[in-house]
C-alpha positions as a Markdown table, in Angstrom:
| # | Residue | x | y | z |
|---|---|---|---|---|
| 1 | Unk | -19.1 | 8.6 | 151.7 |
| 2 | Unk | -20.0 | 7.0 | 155.0 |
| 3 | Unk | -20.6 | 3.3 | 155.1 |
| 4 | Unk | -24.2 | 2.2 | 155.8 |
| 5 | Unk | -24.8 | 0.8 | 159.3 |
| 6 | Unk | -27.8 | -1.0 | 160.6 |
| 7 | Unk | -29.8 | 0.9 | 163.2 |
| 8 | Unk | -29.7 | -0.6 | 166.7 |
| 9 | Unk | -32.8 | -1.4 | 168.6 |
| 10 | Unk | -32.9 | 0.6 | 171.7 |
| 11 | Unk | -33.7 | -0.8 | 175.1 |
| 12 | Unk | -37.1 | 0.9 | 175.1 |
| 13 | Unk | -38.1 | -0.9 | 171.8 |
| 14 | Unk | -37.3 | -4.3 | 173.4 |
| 15 | Unk | -39.9 | -3.7 | 176.1 |
| 16 | Unk | -42.7 | -2.7 | 173.7 |
| 17 | Unk | -45.9 | -4.8 | 173.8 |
| 18 | Unk | -48.5 | -5.4 | 171.2 |
| 19 | Unk | -52.0 | -4.4 | 172.1 |
| 20 | Unk | -55.0 | -5.2 | 169.9 |
| 21 | Unk | -58.1 | -3.1 | 169.8 |
| 22 | Unk | -61.2 | -4.3 | 168.0 |
| 23 | Unk | -64.6 | -2.8 | 167.2 |
| 24 | Unk | -67.8 | -3.9 | 165.6 |
| 25 | Unk | -69.6 | -1.1 | 163.9 |
| 26 | Unk | -71.6 | -2.3 | 160.8 |
| 27 | Unk | -72.1 | 1.2 | 159.3 |
| 28 | Unk | -68.7 | 2.7 | 159.8 |
| 29 | Unk | -66.8 | 3.9 | 156.8 |
| 30 | Unk | -63.7 | 4.9 | 158.8 |
| 31 | Unk | -62.5 | 4.1 | 162.4 |
| 32 | Unk | -59.5 | 5.6 | 164.0 |
| 33 | Unk | -58.0 | 5.7 | 167.5 |
| 34 | Unk | -56.9 | 8.9 | 169.1 |
| 35 | Unk | -55.1 | 8.8 | 172.4 |
| 36 | Unk | -52.3 | 9.8 | 174.6 |
| 37 | Unk | -50.0 | 7.5 | 172.5 |
| 38 | Unk | -50.5 | 9.6 | 169.4 |
| 39 | Unk | -51.0 | 13.1 | 170.8 |
| 40 | Unk | -54.8 | 12.7 | 170.4 |
| 41 | Unk | -54.6 | 13.1 | 166.6 |
| 42 | Unk | -58.0 | 11.7 | 165.4 |
| 43 | Unk | -56.7 | 10.4 | 162.0 |
| 44 | Unk | -53.2 | 9.3 | 163.1 |
| 45 | Unk | -54.0 | 5.7 | 163.9 |
| 46 | Unk | -56.6 | 4.2 | 161.5 |
| 47 | Unk | -58.1 | 0.8 | 162.3 |
| 48 | Unk | -58.2 | -1.8 | 159.6 |
| 49 | Unk | -61.6 | -3.1 | 158.3 |
| 50 | Unk | -61.6 | -6.9 | 158.4 |
| 51 | Unk | -65.1 | -7.4 | 157.0 |
| 52 | Unk | -68.6 | -7.7 | 158.3 |
| 53 | Unk | -68.4 | -4.4 | 160.2 |
| 54 | Unk | -65.4 | -5.6 | 162.2 |
| 55 | Unk | -62.4 | -3.3 | 162.7 |
| 56 | Unk | -59.0 | -4.1 | 164.2 |
| 57 | Unk | -55.7 | -2.4 | 165.0 |
| 58 | Unk | -52.6 | -3.7 | 166.6 |
| 59 | Unk | -50.6 | -1.1 | 168.5 |
| 60 | Unk | -47.0 | -1.4 | 169.7 |
| 61 | Unk | -46.7 | 0.5 | 172.9 |
| 62 | Unk | -44.1 | 0.8 | 175.7 |
| 63 | Unk | -45.2 | -0.2 | 179.1 |
| 64 | Unk | -47.4 | 2.3 | 180.8 |
| 65 | Unk | -50.9 | 3.7 | 181.1 |
| 66 | Unk | -52.6 | 5.2 | 178.0 |
| 67 | Unk | -56.0 | 6.9 | 177.5 |
| 68 | Unk | -57.8 | 6.8 | 174.2 |
| 69 | Unk | -61.1 | 7.3 | 172.4 |
| 70 | Unk | -62.4 | 5.9 | 169.1 |
| 71 | Unk | -63.3 | 8.2 | 166.2 |
| 72 | Unk | -66.0 | 6.7 | 164.0 |
| 73 | Unk | -66.7 | 8.6 | 160.8 |
| 74 | Unk | -65.4 | 11.8 | 162.4 |
| 75 | Unk | -67.4 | 11.4 | 165.6 |
| 76 | Unk | -65.6 | 10.7 | 169.0 |
| 77 | Unk | -67.2 | 7.7 | 170.6 |
| 78 | Unk | -66.7 | 5.4 | 173.6 |
| 79 | Unk | -65.0 | 2.0 | 173.2 |
| 80 | Unk | -67.8 | -0.4 | 174.2 |
| 81 | Unk | -65.2 | -3.1 | 175.1 |
| 82 | Unk | -63.1 | -0.9 | 177.4 |
| 83 | Unk | -62.6 | -2.4 | 180.9 |
| 84 | Unk | -61.7 | 1.0 | 182.5 |
| 85 | Unk | -63.0 | 4.5 | 181.8 |
| 86 | Unk | -62.0 | 7.8 | 183.3 |
| 87 | Unk | -63.8 | 11.1 | 182.9 |
| 88 | Unk | -62.3 | 13.7 | 180.5 |
| 89 | Unk | -62.7 | 17.5 | 180.4 |
| 90 | Unk | -65.3 | 17.2 | 177.6 |
| 91 | Unk | -68.0 | 15.5 | 179.7 |
| 92 | Unk | -67.3 | 12.0 | 178.2 |
| 93 | Unk | -64.9 | 9.3 | 179.3 |
| 94 | Unk | -61.6 | 8.0 | 178.0 |
| 95 | Unk | -60.8 | 4.3 | 177.8 |
| 96 | Unk | -57.6 | 3.2 | 179.4 |
| 97 | Unk | -55.0 | 0.7 | 178.2 |
| 98 | Unk | -52.5 | -0.7 | 180.7 |
| 99 | Unk | -49.4 | -2.1 | 179.0 |
| 100 | Unk | -47.5 | -4.3 | 181.5 |
| 101 | Unk | -43.7 | -4.1 | 181.9 |
| 102 | Unk | -43.3 | -7.9 | 181.9 |
| 103 | Unk | -45.0 | -10.2 | 179.4 |
| 104 | Unk | -46.1 | -12.5 | 182.3 |
| 105 | Unk | -48.4 | -9.8 | 183.6 |
| 106 | Unk | -52.0 | -9.7 | 182.3 |
| 107 | Unk | -52.0 | -8.3 | 178.8 |
| 108 | Unk | -54.6 | -5.9 | 177.5 |
| 109 | Unk | -55.7 | -7.8 | 174.4 |
| 110 | Unk | -59.4 | -7.1 | 174.1 |
| 111 | Unk | -60.9 | -9.3 | 171.5 |
| 112 | Unk | -64.6 | -9.2 | 170.8 |
| 113 | Unk | -66.8 | -12.1 | 169.9 |
């Protein structure tokens, strides 16, 4: 029998950054995030309802540029708080998250009022 060892945290994990996405949608029953960070799986990253129609999700991402869209009750929708949008092949636009390499760079923490 092999002795148990603790997994080591790789160098990549030490550079991960927390990015918070929030949405206000008073009638939504389910909100998810689909993007390049989860292979565009619409149900892979559900947002958490925090009451009053507010939804929130903290993502831990490596530095880089990611595209995403929100999926509200099965419908792909724009993120109204996105600061950058780029066209996609479906005639809509993907939101963009920039995760900086260094924590001193501007973080993409988009909180809504």
